[in-house]
ZAMARGU-4260 file (C-alpha; in steps of 0.2 Angstrom, whole numbers, plus 5000, padded with zeros to 4 digits):
<rodrens>
0) 4895/4700/5068 | 4906/4716/5065 | 4903/4731/5053 | 4916/4737/5041 | 4913/4755/5035
5) 4919/4764/5020 | 4928/4780/5025 | 4918/4793/5015 | 4929/4808/5019 | 4944/4799/5012
10) 4934/4793/4997 | 4928/4811/4993 | 4945/4819/4996 | 4952/4807/4983 | 4940/4813/4970
15) 4928/4799/4970 | 4910/4796/4976 | 4900/4781/4981 | 4893/4780/4964 | 4910/4780/4955
20) 4918/4766/4964 | 4914/4748/4967 | 4920/4739/4982 | 4920/4720/4987 | 4930/4708/4998
25) 4937/4691/4997 | 4938/4680/5013 | 4955/4672/5017 | 4953/4655/5024 | 4964/4641/5030
30) 4965/4625/5019 | 4961/4610/5030 | 4970/4594/5030 | 4967/4578/5039 | 4977/4574/5055
35) 4979/4557/5048 | 4985/4562/5030 | 4994/4578/5030 | 5010/4585/5022 | 5023/4598/5027
40) 5012/4612/5020 | 4997/4609/5031 | 5000/4625/5040 | 5005/4635/5025 | 4991/4634/5013
45) 4976/4647/5012 | 4963/4651/4999 | 4954/4667/4994 | 4936/4665/4992 | 4931/4664/4973
50) 4917/4676/4975 | 4921/4694/4979 | 4906/4700/4990 | 4899/4717/4986 | 4901/4730/5000
55) 4890/4745/5005 | 4894/4760/5015 | 4892/4749/5030 | 4895/4730/5028 | 4891/4716/5040
60) 4906/4704/5040 | 4904/4686/5041 | 4923/4682/5039 | 4937/4686/5050 | 4951/4689/5038
65) 4947/4698/5021 | 4955/4707/5007 | 4946/4723/5001 | 4947/4730/4984 | 4938/4745/4976
70) 4939/4750/4958 | 4933/4764/4948 | 4917/4762/4938 | 4919/4775/4924 | 4929/4779/4909
75) 4943/4783/4907 | 4948/4775/4923 | 4936/4760/4923 | 4943/4745/4932 | 4958/4755/4940
80) 4961/4750/4958 | 4956/4764/4970 | 4959/4755/4986 | 4966/4738/4991 | 4970/4732/5008
85) 4968/4718/5021 | 4957/4718/5037 | 4957/4707/5052 | 4941/4706/5063 | 4940/4694/5078
90) 4922/4688/5077 | 4914/4681/5093 | 4904/4668/5083 | 4918/4662/5072 | 4916/4644/5077
95) 4905/4633/5087 | 4918/4632/5101 | 4919/4651/5103 | 4900/4651/5104 | 4900/4638/5117
100) 4912/4648/5128 | 4902/4664/5126 | 4887/4654/5132 | 4896/4646/5146 | 4901/4663/5154
105) 4884/4671/5150 | 4876/4656/5160 | 4889/4657/5173 | 4886/4676/5176 | 4867/4672/5176
110) 4869/4659/5189 | 4879/4671/5200 | 4866/4684/5198 | 4852/4672/5203 | 4862/4666/5218
115) 4865/4684/5224 | 4846/4688/5221 | 4842/4673/5232 | 4854/4678/5245 | 4846/4696/5245
120) 4829/4689/5247 | 4835/4677/5261 | 4843/4691/5270 | 4828/4702/5268 | 4817/4689/5276
125) 4828/4686/5290 | 4828/4705/5294 | 4809/4705/5293 | 4809/4691/5306 | 4821/4700/5317
130) 4810/4715/5317 | 4795/4706/5322 | 4803/4697/5337 | 4801/4704/5354 | 4815/4712/5363
135) 4818/4697/5375 | 4819/4685/5361 | 4835/4677/5355 | 4840/4685/5339 | 4840/4674/5323
140) 4857/4680/5318 | 4869/4686/5331 | 4882/4690/5318 | 4892/4674/5322 | 4883/4664/5309
145) 4891/4668/5292 | 4877/4659/5282 | 4866/4675/5286 | 4879/4688/5281 | 4876/4697/5264
150) 4892/4700/5254 | 4895/4718/5251 | 4903/4714/5234 | 4890/4705/5224 | 4901/4705/5209
155) 4913/4692/5216 | 4912/4673/5220 | 4922/4663/5233 | 4935/4650/5230 | 4945/4641/5243
160) 4963/4646/5241 | 4974/4637/5253 | 4970/4642/5271 | 4958/4656/5266 | 4942/4660/5256
165) 4948/4672/5242 | 4935/4682/5234 | 4937/4681/5215 | 4930/4691/5200 | 4915/4684/5192
170) 4926/4682/5176 | 4944/4677/5177 | 4957/4690/5172 | 4963/4690/5154 | 4981/4684/5151
175) 4992/4693/5138 | 5009/4688/5132 | 5016/4701/5121 | 5033/4696/5114 | 5045/4706/5104
180) 5059/4694/5097 | 5077/4698/5100 | 5075/4711/5112 | 5087/4711/5127 | 5083/4720/5143
185) 5096/4734/5139 | 5091/4735/5121 | 5073/4739/5127 | 5080/4752/5139 | 5090/4760/5124
190) 5077/4759/5111 | 5060/4760/5118 | 5061/4773/5132 | 5043/4779/5131 | 5036/4762/5132
195) 5047/4757/5146 | 5043/4773/5156 | 5024/4769/5154 | 5026/4751/5160 | 5035/4758/5176
200) 5020/4771/5178 | 5007/4757/5178 | 5017/4747/5190 | 5024/4734/5179 | 5039/4725/5186
205) 5055/4722/5176 | 5063/4705/5179 | 5081/4709/5179 | 5087/4691/5181 | 5076/4683/5168
210) 5087/4672/5157 | 5085/4662/5141 | 5086/4643/5141 | 5089/4640/5123 | 5098/4649/5108
215) 5083/4655/5098 | 5064/4657/5099 | 5058/4640/5099 | 5066/4632/5114 | 5062/4647/5125
220) 5044/4647/5119 | 5043/4628/5122 | 5049/4631/5140 | 5036/4644/5144 | 5021/4637/5135
225) 5023/4618/5139 | 5035/4618/5154 | 5047/4607/5145 | 5063/4609/5137 | 5065/4604/5118
230) 5074/4588/5122 | 5059/4582/5133 | 5046/4588/5120 | 5055/4577/5107 | 5050/4562/5118
235) 5032/4567/5120 | 5026/4574/5103 | 5039/4583/5093 | 5048/4568/5086 | 5054/4577/5070
240) 5053/4593/5061 | 5039/4585/5051 | 5028/4580/5065 | 5013/4590/5068 | 5013/4599/5085
245) 4994/4598/5088 | 4997/4584/5101 | 5010/4594/5111 | 5005/4600/5129 | 5004/4618/5125
250) 4996/4628/5139 | 4983/4637/5128 | 4974/4621/5128 | 4972/4621/5146 | 4966/4639/5145
255) 4953/4634/5132 | 4948/4620/5143 | 4944/4633/5156 | 4933/4642/5143 | 4945/4656/5139
260) 4945/4662/5122 | 4962/4659/5115 | 4973/4667/5102 | 4990/4664/5094 | 4996/4679/5084
265) 5013/4680/5074 | 5019/4693/5061 | 5031/4683/5050 | 5024/4667/5044 | 5040/4659/5037
270) 5049/4663/5053 | 5035/4659/5065 | 5039/4650/5081 | 5031/4633/5077 | 5033/4634/5058
275) 5051/4638/5054 | 5058/4622/5047 | 5043/4613/5055 | 5026/4607/5049 | 5017/4617/5063
280) 4999/4613/5066 | 4987/4603/5055 | 4972/4609/5064 | 4969/4627/5070 | 4978/4627/5087
285) 4968/4642/5095 | 4951/4650/5093 | 4959/4665/5085 | 4974/4661/5074 | 4982/4675/5064
290) 4993/4665/5053 | 4981/4664/5038 | 4979/4683/5038 | 4998/4686/5037 | 5000/4672/5024
295) 4987/4681/5013 | 4996/4697/5015 | 5013/4689/5011 | 5006/4680/4996 | 5001/4697/4988
300) 5019/4704/4992 | 5029/4690/4984 | 5045/4701/4983 | 5046/4701/5002 | 5051/4684/5007
305) 5052/4685/5026 | 5049/4703/5033 | 5035/4715/5029 | 5035/4733/5036 | 5017/4739/5032
310) 5000/4733/5028 | 4991/4748/5019 | 4994/4764/5029 | 4999/4755/5046 | 5014/4745/5051
315) 5012/4727/5053 | 5014/4729/5072 | 5001/4743/5072 | 4989/4731/5063 | 4992/4717/5076
320) 4990/4730/5090 | 4973/4734/5083 | 4968/4716/5082 | 4973/4713/5100 | 4964/4728/5105
325) 4948/4722/5096 | 4950/4705/5103 | 4951/4712/5121 | 4936/4723/5118 | 4926/4709/5110
330) 4929/4698/5125 | 4925/4712/5137 | 4908/4716/5129 | 4904/4697/5130 | 4912/4696/5148
335) 4923/4682/5143 | 4941/4680/5147 | 4954/4678/5134 | 4972/4671/5133 | 4982/4680/5120
340) 5000/4674/5114 | 5008/4687/5103 | 5025/4686/5095 | 5032/4700/5084 | 5048/4695/5075
345) 5051/4708/5062 | 5053/4724/5073 | 5070/4719/5081 | 5075/4703/5074 | 5085/4710/5059
350) 5091/4727/5066 | 5098/4730/5083 | 5091/4748/5084 | 5075/4747/5073 | 5063/4746/5088
355) 5066/4764/5092 | 5055/4769/5077 | 5041/4759/5085 | 5042/4766/5103 | 5028/4779/5101
360) 5016/4766/5093 | 5019/4754/5107 | 5017/4767/5120 | 5000/4772/5112 | 4995/4754/5110
365) 4998/4750/5128 | 4989/4767/5133 | 4974/4761/5123 | 4972/4745/5133 | 4961/4743/5148
370) 4972/4732/5159 | 4961/4733/5174 | 4957/4714/5172 | 4972/4709/5162 | 4988/4701/5168
375) 5002/4706/5155 | 5019/4699/5152 | 5028/4711/5140 | 5043/4700/5135 | 5056/4693/5123
380) 5065/4677/5120 | 5083/4682/5120 | 5094/4697/5115 | 5102/4702/5098 | 5111/4686/5092
385) 5121/4693/5077 | 5132/4707/5072 | 5146/4717/5079 | 5138/4719/5097 | 5137/4700/5098
390) 5156/4700/5096 | 5158/4710/5112 | 5158/4704/5130 | 5143/4716/5134 | 5134/4708/5119
395) 5138/4691/5126 | 5128/4695/5141 | 5114/4704/5133 | 5110/4689/5122 | 5106/4679/5137
400) 5095/4692/5146 | 5079/4695/5137 | 5067/4709/5141 | 5053/4704/5153 | 5040/4714/5162
405) 5025/4708/5173 | 5010/4718/5176 | 4997/4713/5189 | 4980/4723/5190 | 4977/4732/5206
410) 4961/4723/5210 | 4971/4706/5209 | 4985/4714/5220 | 4972/4717/5233 | 4965/4700/5232
415) 4982/4692/5232 | 4993/4704/5242 | 5008/4692/5242 | 5009/4692/5223 | 5017/4709/5219
420) 5030/4708/5233 | 5035/4691/5227 | 5037/4698/5209 | 5047/4713/5216 | 5059/4701/5225
425) 5060/4690/5211 | 5064/4704/5199 | 5082/4704/5205 | 5084/4685/5206 | 5088/4672/5193
430) 5072/4667/5183 | 5068/4658/5167 | 5054/4654/5154 | 5051/4638/5164 | 5046/4649/5179
435) 5034/4659/5167 | 5025/4642/5163 | 5023/4639/5182 | 5016/4656/5184 | 5003/4654/5170
440) 4998/4637/5178 | 4997/4647/5195 | 4984/4659/5186 | 4974/4644/5180 | 4974/4636/5197
445) 4968/4651/5205 | 4955/4658/5194 | 4948/4642/5186 | 4942/4625/5189 | 4959/4618/5182
450) 4967/4611/5198 | 4983/4605/5190 | 4992/4601/5174 | 4997/4583/5173 | 5014/4578/5167
455) 5014/4571/5149 | 5019/4554/5144 | 5032/4549/5131 | 5028/4539/5115 | 5034/4524/5125
460) 5022/4527/5139 | 5034/4534/5152 | 5029/4550/5162 | 5040/4565/5158 | 5040/4576/5174
465) 5041/4594/5174 | 5055/4595/5186 | 5061/4613/5184 | 5053/4630/5186 | 5042/4639/5200
470) 5029/4652/5200 | 5034/4670/5200 | 5020/4674/5212 | 5031/4665/5226 | 5048/4670/5231
475) 5062/4662/5221 | 5077/4656/5232 | 5091/4669/5233 | 5104/4656/5231 | 5097/4649/5215
480) 5109/4643/5202 | 5107/4642/5183 | 5105/4623/5183 | 5090/4624/5195 | 5082/4636/5184
485) 5084/4625/5168 | 5098/4637/5161 | 5113/4627/5154 | 5131/4634/5157 | 5133/4642/5140
490) 5117/4653/5143 | 5121/4657/5161 | 5125/4675/5163 | 5128/4675/5182 | 5147/4675/5179
495) 5156/4684/5165 | 5171/4677/5157 | 5188/4684/5161 | 5196/4689/5145 | 5211/4679/5138
500) 5223/4683/5124 | 5217/4675/5107 | 5233/4666/5105 | 5231/4658/5122 | 5235/4639/5120
505) 5219/4634/5129 | 5208/4646/5119 | 5215/4639/5103 | 5213/4621/5109 | 5195/4625/5114
510) 5191/4632/5096 | 5198/4617/5087 | 5188/4606/5099 | 5173/4615/5094 | 5176/4613/5075
515) 5179/4595/5077 | 5162/4594/5086 | 5154/4603/5072 | 5161/4593/5058 | 5156/4577/5066
520) 5138/4582/5064 | 5139/4588/5046 | 5132/4578/5032 | 5141/4575/5016 | 5133/4589/5007
525) 5141/4601/5018 | 5160/4607/5017 | 5171/4602/5032 | 5175/4618/5042 | 5192/4624/5047
530) 5198/4637/5059 | 5201/4654/5051 | 5205/4664/5067 | 5200/4666/5085 | 5191/4682/5088
535) 5189/4682/5107 | 5191/4670/5122 | 5189/4670/5141 | 5190/4659/5156 | 5175/4656/5168
540) 5185/4658/5185 | 5170/4654/5196 | 5165/4638/5188 | 5182/4629/5191 | 5178/4612/5200
545) 5186/4595/5202 | 5180/4578/5196 | 5189/4562/5202 | 5204/4573/5208 | 5205/4582/5191
550) 5203/4601/5189 | 5189/4606/5177 | 5190/4623/5169 | 5178/4631/5158 | 5182/4642/5143
555) 5172/4653/5131 | 5179/4655/5114 | 5173/4665/5098 | 5180/4660/5082 | 5178/4661/5063
560) 5178/4647/5051 | 5182/4644/5033 | 5173/4642/5021 | 5159/4654/5023 | 5167/4665/5037
565) 5155/4658/5050 | 5157/4666/5067 | 5153/4654/5082 | 5154/4654/5101 | 5158/4639/5110
570) 5158/4634/5129 | 5172/4621/5132 | 5178/4612/5147 | 5196/4607/5150 | 5201/4592/5160
575) 5218/4595/5166 | 5222/4577/5172 | 5216/4569/5155 | 5222/4584/5145 | 5206/4584/5135
580) 5193/4597/5130 | 5174/4594/5127 | 5160/4605/5121 | 5147/4610/5134 | 5129/4614/5128
585) 5125/4621/5111 | 5137/4630/5099 | 5130/4647/5095 | 5131/4655/5078 | 5135/4674/5080
590) 5133/4681/5062 | 5119/4680/5051 | 5116/4665/5039 | 5120/4673/5022 | 5125/4658/5012
595) 5114/4645/5003 | 5109/4632/5015 | 5096/4624/5004 | 5105/4607/5004 | 5100/4605/5022
600) 5082/4607/5027 | 5085/4608/5045 | 5086/4623/5057 | 5100/4615/5068 | 5111/4611/5053
605) 5109/4627/5043 | 5120/4637/5055 | 5134/4625/5052 | 5133/4620/5034 | 5142/4628/5019
610) 5133/4618/5005 | 5145/4610/4992 | 5141/4614/4974 | 5131/4600/4966
</rodrens>
């Protein structure tokens, strides 16, 4: 149970007293649907409790998400709203499962304490026996029998880790993924200098070669949370955008199985990773799920469709920072590990330079955290994908190289002395979200009883192997190529294109090939696109190769179409022998979607479709 207190100082300074106002709160709750009978709104519906529960100066909360309202009691302001805001409190006893986890770790620690106590008694009795033995007797413990040695660290347990016994903490480390959408490595360097400097000061390592594997958030998230690419996930559990994702092999399930508390926190409900043009989850996916809270906030801000800057006197990011801090504090008080997956979209998604205004708040947030038993991944999914910067060659490269930092606590560095050196070597090597997945699995294998994560089966019963990715706690090969890291050619930033004139015949042919490719996929409700102009083009010199005696050359072209003035980037291969061109990988949209796309309820088609009038 958690207390919520009325700020008496603020109340009095506003000209009110406890006797002149009346405060109450309504709980925000998720509407439950059956996994067997659900609709596309299953993860979108919430309700506010009918009863507004009265509040005192100090109120014991029984609900994790609430909306508080205080009104004036007396004429002539009777009924006027004095205060109105939302509050989120991570309650330890919010469900039977969280209670089970807390009890598990309480018993686990009690067992260790009892075992240590027995070892102390055994050692004491051995010393007494030794002291009573005559000088010419054989000692009971010569120092060669480890069964009689008392550990100098009674707050650790031993676990076999390969060729040696590694002493592990009584409670596994917390794992925190803190993601800021659309933040390239260089954008983070430009806009969040204080936060970056602090990460350096605490010994976090910047992953300079960390490269995205998909165009937007979802494919990159799928890679690091499931170990699969989207095309594999569609064979396992994500059969269509209407399919609930409850059955997908997302790694928070394994952390939960290892009795971690789990949390999924996002700031923009309508753009959320697992909900944008998707059903999302029918059942609550993690112990702590922030979505109902943010839906409640948005439902009371109907004029703001997607992004919301503030909740009361705090920014949305600050509100979430507080929730994360409270969650970590609650788990620490209960000596229970927590897995927190946070994704913040609003800050940098719509403005290349907006993050600079949050630099100080992120700095203070990180400073407020006790990271002594927390492995932190401070990260992004990709760089800025739209606007003028994206039309430049530096912007082409930034888009592919998201921000990524790894922080390993000093006590874990001591326990596993090869981890940090491996991270430092890998910081200048090619890595991807698939490697992050294997790193998270490595953490599970090391600190919990989870020995492995089995590959999933397709709906036809075939095993879909996780072929790509490796843990970042082991050295990545220096000669690694993009395909080996699960990075397709159109996302590979290892080689930059050499600029060609926009009227080059191969560049124009590549653009026309890409437009044919787009039009072949458009439904009848969308207008056919035509080439308006080529805005940039280049050749990938280092990728030229031969197939069956024919020279294959790769071009990158940016072009604008009509109607709609859509701006695209395409990677196109040219076969000199066949005199043919073919699109490689995804076509990327380079300017924001500003036209009506309601005729296609599909996140893939929306970037290509100019809806015809009906």
